[in-house]
N, CA, C and O atoms as CSV, one atom per row, in Angstrom:
chain,resi,resn,atom,element,x,y,z
A,1,UNK,N,N,-6.827,5.258,-12.833
A,1,UNK,CA,C,-6.410,5.440,-11.865
A,1,UNK,C,C,-5.634,4.199,-13.423
A,1,UNK,O,O,-6.158,3.558,-14.335
A,2,UNK,N,N,-3.456,4.549,-12.707
A,2,UNK,CA,C,-2.873,3.826,-13.056
A,2,UNK,C,C,-3.092,1.963,-12.610
A,2,UNK,O,O,-3.171,1.617,-11.431
A,3,UNK,N,N,-3.128,1.451,-13.199
A,3,UNK,CA,C,-2.872,-0.308,-12.264
A,3,UNK,C,C,-2.040,-1.149,-14.382
A,3,UNK,O,O,-2.450,-0.993,-15.533
A,4,UNK,N,N,-1.015,-1.818,-13.875
A,4,UNK,CA,C,-1.247,-2.718,-14.987
A,4,UNK,C,C,-0.484,-4.044,-15.189
A,4,UNK,O,O,0.593,-4.040,-14.592
A,5,UNK,N,N,-0.704,-4.979,-15.750
A,5,UNK,CA,C,-1.168,-6.134,-15.896
A,5,UNK,C,C,-0.075,-7.533,-15.687
A,5,UNK,O,O,0.477,-7.825,-16.748
A,6,UNK,N,N,0.202,-8.166,-14.845
A,6,UNK,CA,C,1.672,-8.470,-14.718
A,6,UNK,C,C,1.556,-9.797,-14.891
A,6,UNK,O,O,2.622,-10.374,-14.676
A,7,UNK,N,N,0.487,-10.646,-15.261
A,7,UNK,CA,C,-0.047,-12.138,-15.591
A,7,UNK,C,C,-1.048,-12.492,-16.038
A,7,UNK,O,O,-1.950,-12.277,-15.228
A,8,UNK,N,N,-1.584,-13.183,-17.413
A,8,UNK,CA,C,-3.239,-13.087,-16.999
A,8,UNK,C,C,-3.255,-14.813,-17.768
A,8,UNK,O,O,-2.327,-15.545,-18.110
A,9,UNK,N,N,-4.769,-14.985,-17.818
A,9,UNK,CA,C,-4.581,-16.293,-18.117
A,9,UNK,C,C,-6.249,-16.560,-19.048
A,9,UNK,O,O,-7.393,-16.594,-18.594
A,10,UNK,N,N,-5.830,-16.685,-20.223
A,10,UNK,CA,C,-6.628,-16.908,-21.581
A,10,UNK,C,C,-6.465,-18.333,-22.050
A,10,UNK,O,O,-5.438,-18.882,-22.450
A,11,UNK,N,N,-8.092,-18.989,-21.876
A,11,UNK,CA,C,-8.019,-19.845,-22.201
A,11,UNK,C,C,-9.594,-20.013,-22.948
A,11,UNK,O,O,-9.534,-20.303,-24.143
A,12,UNK,N,N,-10.622,-19.899,-22.517
A,12,UNK,CA,C,-12.021,-19.306,-22.689
A,12,UNK,C,C,-12.348,-18.399,-22.222
A,12,UNK,O,O,-12.724,-17.505,-22.980
A,13,UNK,N,N,-12.370,-18.211,-21.088
A,13,UNK,CA,C,-12.604,-17.017,-19.618
A,13,UNK,C,C,-11.316,-16.463,-20.090
A,13,UNK,O,O,-10.367,-17.238,-20.211
A,14,UNK,N,N,-11.095,-14.475,-20.534
A,14,UNK,CA,C,-9.953,-14.143,-19.727
A,14,UNK,C,C,-9.825,-13.622,-18.680
A,14,UNK,O,O,-10.704,-12.834,-18.330
A,15,UNK,N,N,-8.796,-13.852,-17.891
A,15,UNK,CA,C,-8.549,-13.525,-16.696
A,15,UNK,C,C,-7.125,-12.480,-16.900
A,15,UNK,O,O,-6.261,-12.767,-17.728
A,16,UNK,N,N,-7.045,-11.375,-16.113
A,16,UNK,CA,C,-6.486,-10.673,-15.479
A,16,UNK,C,C,-5.696,-10.233,-13.992
A,16,UNK,O,O,-6.338,-9.723,-13.073
A,17,UNK,N,N,-4.330,-10.486,-13.906
A,17,UNK,CA,C,-4.220,-10.348,-12.527
A,17,UNK,C,C,-3.402,-9.072,-11.998
A,17,UNK,O,O,-2.177,-9.107,-11.878
A,18,UNK,N,N,-4.260,-7.822,-11.658
A,18,UNK,CA,C,-4.129,-6.111,-11.771
A,18,UNK,C,C,-3.416,-5.932,-10.565
A,18,UNK,O,O,-3.880,-6.501,-9.576
A,19,UNK,N,N,-2.058,-5.050,-10.392
A,19,UNK,CA,C,-1.489,-4.520,-9.316
A,19,UNK,C,C,-0.917,-3.157,-10.196
A,19,UNK,O,O,-0.410,-2.953,-11.299
A,20,UNK,N,N,-1.325,-2.366,-9.001
A,20,UNK,CA,C,-0.717,-0.844,-9.115
A,20,UNK,C,C,0.757,-0.435,-10.251
A,20,UNK,O,O,1.835,-1.028,-10.255
A,21,UNK,N,N,0.240,1.063,-11.373
A,21,UNK,CA,C,1.599,1.188,-11.807
A,21,UNK,C,C,3.001,1.450,-10.689
A,21,UNK,O,O,4.174,1.400,-11.058
A,22,UNK,N,N,2.624,1.682,-9.533
A,22,UNK,CA,C,3.832,1.714,-9.158
A,22,UNK,C,C,4.166,0.987,-8.221
A,22,UNK,O,O,4.967,1.431,-7.398
A,23,UNK,N,N,3.515,-0.653,-8.059
A,23,UNK,CA,C,3.618,-1.607,-7.426
A,23,UNK,C,C,5.556,-2.040,-7.454
A,23,UNK,O,O,6.348,-1.922,-8.388
A,24,UNK,N,N,5.785,-2.550,-6.025
A,24,UNK,CA,C,7.162,-3.436,-6.915
A,24,UNK,C,C,7.031,-4.242,-7.674
A,24,UNK,O,O,7.820,-4.211,-8.618
A,25,UNK,N,N,5.525,-5.838,-7.629
A,25,UNK,CA,C,4.973,-6.437,-8.855
A,25,UNK,C,C,5.409,-6.406,-10.166
A,25,UNK,O,O,4.645,-5.804,-10.921
A,26,UNK,N,N,6.503,-6.916,-10.715
A,26,UNK,CA,C,5.976,-6.644,-11.744
A,26,UNK,C,C,6.493,-7.449,-12.754
A,26,UNK,O,O,6.982,-7.103,-13.830
A,27,UNK,N,N,6.231,-9.235,-12.009
A,27,UNK,CA,C,6.510,-10.823,-12.475
A,27,UNK,C,C,5.770,-11.527,-12.219
A,27,UNK,O,O,5.188,-11.108,-11.219
A,28,UNK,N,N,5.325,-12.583,-12.584
A,28,UNK,CA,C,4.130,-13.330,-11.002
A,28,UNK,C,C,5.389,-13.596,-10.246
A,28,UNK,O,O,5.352,-12.905,-9.227
A,29,UNK,N,N,6.150,-14.083,-10.284
A,29,UNK,CA,C,6.919,-14.903,-9.909
A,29,UNK,C,C,7.133,-13.210,-8.270
A,29,UNK,O,O,7.780,-13.524,-7.272
A,30,UNK,N,N,6.631,-11.979,-8.330
A,30,UNK,CA,C,6.486,-11.106,-7.504
A,30,UNK,C,C,5.665,-11.597,-6.162
A,30,UNK,O,O,5.619,-11.069,-5.051
A,31,UNK,N,N,4.977,-12.896,-6.696
A,31,UNK,CA,C,3.627,-12.624,-5.589
A,31,UNK,C,C,3.967,-13.370,-5.004
A,31,UNK,O,O,3.078,-13.695,-4.217
A,32,UNK,N,N,5.109,-14.104,-4.841
A,32,UNK,CA,C,5.336,-14.824,-3.535
A,32,UNK,C,C,5.862,-13.654,-2.171
A,32,UNK,O,O,6.899,-13.025,-2.379
A,33,UNK,N,N,5.332,-13.491,-1.226
A,33,UNK,CA,C,5.921,-13.448,0.061
A,33,UNK,C,C,3.811,-12.707,0.230
A,33,UNK,O,O,3.140,-12.745,1.262
A,34,UNK,N,N,3.440,-12.254,-0.895
A,34,UNK,CA,C,2.591,-10.688,-0.981
A,34,UNK,C,C,0.906,-11.968,-0.441
A,34,UNK,O,O,0.769,-13.154,-0.140
A,35,UNK,N,N,0.182,-10.996,-0.571
A,35,UNK,CA,C,-1.702,-10.334,-0.507
A,35,UNK,C,C,-2.019,-11.121,-1.877
A,35,UNK,O,O,-0.983,-11.425,-2.470
A,36,UNK,N,N,-3.054,-11.472,-2.438
A,36,UNK,CA,C,-3.801,-11.768,-3.952
A,36,UNK,C,C,-5.447,-11.466,-2.855
A,36,UNK,O,O,-5.545,-11.483,-1.628
A,37,UNK,N,N,-6.364,-11.253,-3.756
A,37,UNK,CA,C,-8.049,-11.289,-3.118
A,37,UNK,C,C,-8.179,-11.119,-4.889
A,37,UNK,O,O,-7.871,-10.531,-5.926
A,38,UNK,N,N,-9.024,-12.348,-4.081
A,38,UNK,CA,C,-10.015,-12.897,-5.213
A,38,UNK,C,C,-11.411,-13.666,-5.264
A,38,UNK,O,O,-11.293,-14.496,-4.364
A,39,UNK,N,N,-12.234,-13.774,-5.640
A,39,UNK,CA,C,-13.826,-14.373,-5.171
A,39,UNK,C,C,-13.527,-15.658,-5.745
A,39,UNK,O,O,-13.300,-16.028,-6.897
A,40,UNK,N,N,-13.633,-16.653,-3.837
A,40,UNK,CA,C,-14.256,-18.186,-4.320
A,40,UNK,C,C,-14.932,-18.026,-5.168
A,40,UNK,O,O,-15.607,-16.997,-5.133
A,41,UNK,N,N,-15.048,-18.716,-6.041
A,41,UNK,CA,C,-15.935,-20.068,-6.989
A,41,UNK,C,C,-16.068,-18.817,-7.913
A,41,UNK,O,O,-17.234,-18.573,-8.223
A,42,UNK,N,N,-15.047,-17.903,-8.462
A,42,UNK,CA,C,-14.724,-17.275,-10.078
A,42,UNK,C,C,-14.196,-17.652,-10.812
A,42,UNK,O,O,-13.128,-18.057,-10.354
A,43,UNK,N,N,-14.274,-17.814,-11.887
A,43,UNK,CA,C,-13.236,-18.422,-13.372
A,43,UNK,C,C,-11.954,-17.635,-12.417
A,43,UNK,O,O,-11.586,-18.576,-11.714
A,44,UNK,N,N,-11.417,-16.887,-12.172
A,44,UNK,CA,C,-10.309,-16.588,-11.773
A,44,UNK,C,C,-9.982,-16.993,-10.815
A,44,UNK,O,O,-8.876,-16.561,-10.488
A,45,UNK,N,N,-10.389,-17.618,-10.181
A,45,UNK,CA,C,-9.803,-18.378,-8.424
A,45,UNK,C,C,-10.049,-20.592,-9.328
A,45,UNK,O,O,-9.360,-21.603,-9.193
A,46,UNK,N,N,-10.995,-20.382,-9.904
A,46,UNK,CA,C,-10.810,-21.559,-10.386
A,46,UNK,C,C,-9.717,-21.997,-11.587
A,46,UNK,O,O,-9.337,-23.161,-11.720
A,47,UNK,N,N,-9.355,-21.099,-12.277
A,47,UNK,CA,C,-8.006,-20.990,-12.789
A,47,UNK,C,C,-6.451,-21.159,-11.838
A,47,UNK,O,O,-5.580,-22.011,-12.015
A,48,UNK,N,N,-6.472,-20.098,-10.857
A,48,UNK,CA,C,-5.563,-20.214,-9.738
A,48,UNK,C,C,-4.511,-21.374,-10.030
A,48,UNK,O,O,-3.444,-21.281,-10.639
A,49,UNK,N,N,-5.128,-22.561,-9.400
A,49,UNK,CA,C,-4.011,-23.670,-9.793
A,49,UNK,C,C,-3.197,-23.925,-10.987
A,49,UNK,O,O,-2.016,-24.258,-11.089
A,50,UNK,N,N,-4.312,-23.638,-12.072
A,50,UNK,CA,C,-3.235,-23.431,-13.752
A,50,UNK,C,C,-1.619,-22.680,-13.455
A,50,UNK,O,O,-0.424,-22.960,-13.360
A,51,UNK,N,N,-2.660,-21.456,-13.392
A,51,UNK,CA,C,-1.876,-19.882,-13.649
A,51,UNK,C,C,-0.732,-20.148,-12.525
A,51,UNK,O,O,0.007,-19.169,-12.629
A,52,UNK,N,N,-0.127,-21.151,-11.311
A,52,UNK,CA,C,1.001,-20.511,-10.047
A,52,UNK,C,C,1.232,-21.314,-11.450
A,52,UNK,O,O,1.835,-20.828,-12.407
A,53,UNK,N,N,0.495,-22.989,-11.410
A,53,UNK,CA,C,1.936,-23.921,-11.660
A,53,UNK,C,C,2.299,-24.290,-13.518
A,53,UNK,O,O,2.603,-25.294,-14.163
A,54,UNK,N,N,2.106,-23.175,-13.746
A,54,UNK,CA,C,1.802,-22.604,-14.897
A,54,UNK,C,C,3.531,-21.279,-15.540
A,54,UNK,O,O,4.356,-21.324,-16.452
A,55,UNK,N,N,3.169,-20.136,-14.136
A,55,UNK,CA,C,3.613,-18.969,-13.625
A,55,UNK,C,C,4.999,-19.551,-12.792
A,55,UNK,O,O,5.732,-18.660,-12.362
A,56,UNK,N,N,5.540,-21.360,-12.452
A,56,UNK,CA,C,6.028,-21.444,-11.919
A,56,UNK,C,C,6.840,-21.070,-10.574
A,56,UNK,O,O,8.006,-21.121,-10.182
A,57,UNK,N,N,5.307,-20.575,-9.978
A,57,UNK,CA,C,5.633,-19.663,-8.086
A,57,UNK,C,C,4.416,-21.162,-7.756
A,57,UNK,O,O,3.534,-21.875,-8.234
A,58,UNK,N,N,5.689,-20.707,-5.961
A,58,UNK,CA,C,5.197,-20.868,-5.615
A,58,UNK,C,C,3.758,-20.569,-4.300
A,58,UNK,O,O,3.958,-20.116,-3.173
A,59,UNK,N,N,2.727,-20.871,-4.726
A,59,UNK,CA,C,1.210,-20.278,-4.410
A,59,UNK,C,C,1.344,-20.870,-3.051
A,59,UNK,O,O,0.278,-20.400,-2.653
A,60,UNK,N,N,1.809,-21.550,-1.972
A,60,UNK,CA,C,2.063,-21.992,-1.026
A,60,UNK,C,C,2.469,-19.998,-0.014
A,60,UNK,O,O,1.870,-19.665,1.008
A,61,UNK,N,N,3.485,-19.163,-0.670
A,61,UNK,CA,C,4.219,-18.330,-0.154
A,61,UNK,C,C,3.347,-17.732,-0.369
A,61,UNK,O,O,3.545,-16.745,0.341
A,62,UNK,N,N,1.428,-17.405,-1.424
A,62,UNK,CA,C,0.810,-16.695,-1.919
A,62,UNK,C,C,-0.329,-16.404,-0.723
A,62,UNK,O,O,-1.028,-17.307,-0.264
A,63,UNK,N,N,-0.384,-15.454,-0.429
A,63,UNK,CA,C,-1.540,-15.184,0.838
A,63,UNK,C,C,-2.425,-15.643,-0.385
A,63,UNK,O,O,-1.987,-15.760,-1.530
A,64,UNK,N,N,-4.185,-15.976,0.136
A,64,UNK,CA,C,-5.199,-15.575,-0.566
A,64,UNK,C,C,-6.914,-15.301,0.320
A,64,UNK,O,O,-7.657,-15.822,1.151
A,65,UNK,N,N,-6.796,-14.122,-0.578
A,65,UNK,CA,C,-7.913,-13.559,0.401
A,65,UNK,C,C,-9.338,-13.520,-0.592
A,65,UNK,O,O,-9.576,-13.210,-1.759
A,66,UNK,N,N,-9.975,-13.925,0.354
A,66,UNK,CA,C,-11.876,-13.642,-0.576
A,66,UNK,C,C,-11.953,-12.292,-0.353
A,66,UNK,O,O,-11.449,-11.521,0.464
A,67,UNK,N,N,-12.827,-12.177,-1.426
A,67,UNK,CA,C,-12.909,-10.447,-1.616
A,67,UNK,C,C,-14.641,-10.557,-1.947
A,67,UNK,O,O,-15.127,-11.657,-2.210
A,68,UNK,N,N,-15.286,-9.615,-1.914
A,68,UNK,CA,C,-16.902,-9.713,-2.840
A,68,UNK,C,C,-17.057,-9.172,-4.331
A,68,UNK,O,O,-17.710,-8.141,-4.173
A,69,UNK,N,N,-16.872,-9.277,-5.343
A,69,UNK,CA,C,-16.389,-8.637,-6.216
A,69,UNK,C,C,-16.526,-7.135,-6.672
A,69,UNK,O,O,-15.664,-6.567,-7.342
A,70,UNK,N,N,-17.689,-6.554,-6.245
A,70,UNK,CA,C,-17.829,-5.440,-5.326
A,70,UNK,C,C,-16.496,-4.138,-5.214
A,70,UNK,O,O,-16.296,-3.035,-5.722
A,71,UNK,N,N,-15.504,-5.429,-3.826
A,71,UNK,CA,C,-14.661,-4.996,-3.515
A,71,UNK,C,C,-13.109,-4.942,-4.102
A,71,UNK,O,O,-12.329,-4.135,-3.596
A,72,UNK,N,N,-12.671,-5.815,-5.182
A,72,UNK,CA,C,-11.819,-5.902,-6.007
A,72,UNK,C,C,-11.322,-4.636,-6.195
A,72,UNK,O,O,-10.240,-4.333,-5.692
A,73,UNK,N,N,-12.198,-3.558,-7.093
A,73,UNK,CA,C,-11.995,-2.087,-6.970
A,73,UNK,C,C,-11.093,-1.200,-6.085
A,73,UNK,O,O,-10.045,-0.575,-6.244
A,74,UNK,N,N,-12.073,-1.452,-4.962
A,74,UNK,CA,C,-11.697,-0.144,-4.164
A,74,UNK,C,C,-10.273,-1.194,-2.452
A,74,UNK,O,O,-9.718,-0.833,-1.415
A,75,UNK,N,N,-10.389,-2.318,-3.170
A,75,UNK,CA,C,-9.072,-2.752,-1.565
A,75,UNK,C,C,-7.465,-2.594,-3.156
A,75,UNK,O,O,-6.320,-2.456,-2.724
A,76,UNK,N,N,-7.611,-2.629,-4.323
A,76,UNK,CA,C,-6.665,-2.512,-4.925
A,76,UNK,C,C,-6.540,-1.152,-4.606
A,76,UNK,O,O,-5.435,-0.931,-4.110
A,77,UNK,N,N,-7.588,0.319,-4.743
A,77,UNK,CA,C,-7.172,1.541,-4.173
A,77,UNK,C,C,-7.002,2.783,-2.845
A,77,UNK,O,O,-7.085,3.964,-2.508
A,78,UNK,N,N,-6.588,0.861,-2.340
A,78,UNK,CA,C,-6.268,0.795,-0.594
A,78,UNK,C,C,-5.120,0.122,-0.170
A,78,UNK,O,O,-4.629,0.112,0.959
A,79,UNK,N,N,-4.515,-0.771,-1.787
A,79,UNK,CA,C,-3.795,-1.266,-1.461
A,79,UNK,C,C,-3.716,-2.119,-0.570
A,79,UNK,O,O,-2.633,-2.645,-0.313
């Protein structure tokens, strides 16, 4: 699968935000106006507020969707 990382969080638990290679999303700022799927209660979910603050993006302009961990890959493939 052609994917790339556009943002990452690494303190104790590494986490990455993945998009398809042909996506128009190139930087964290490009997430504004888009939908991000994440598993509620996951490390990534808990680190999200720090990520958006550090990246200087407006989280209120990003739609968050709760998804089962097993559904992350298929959701990415289906866009």
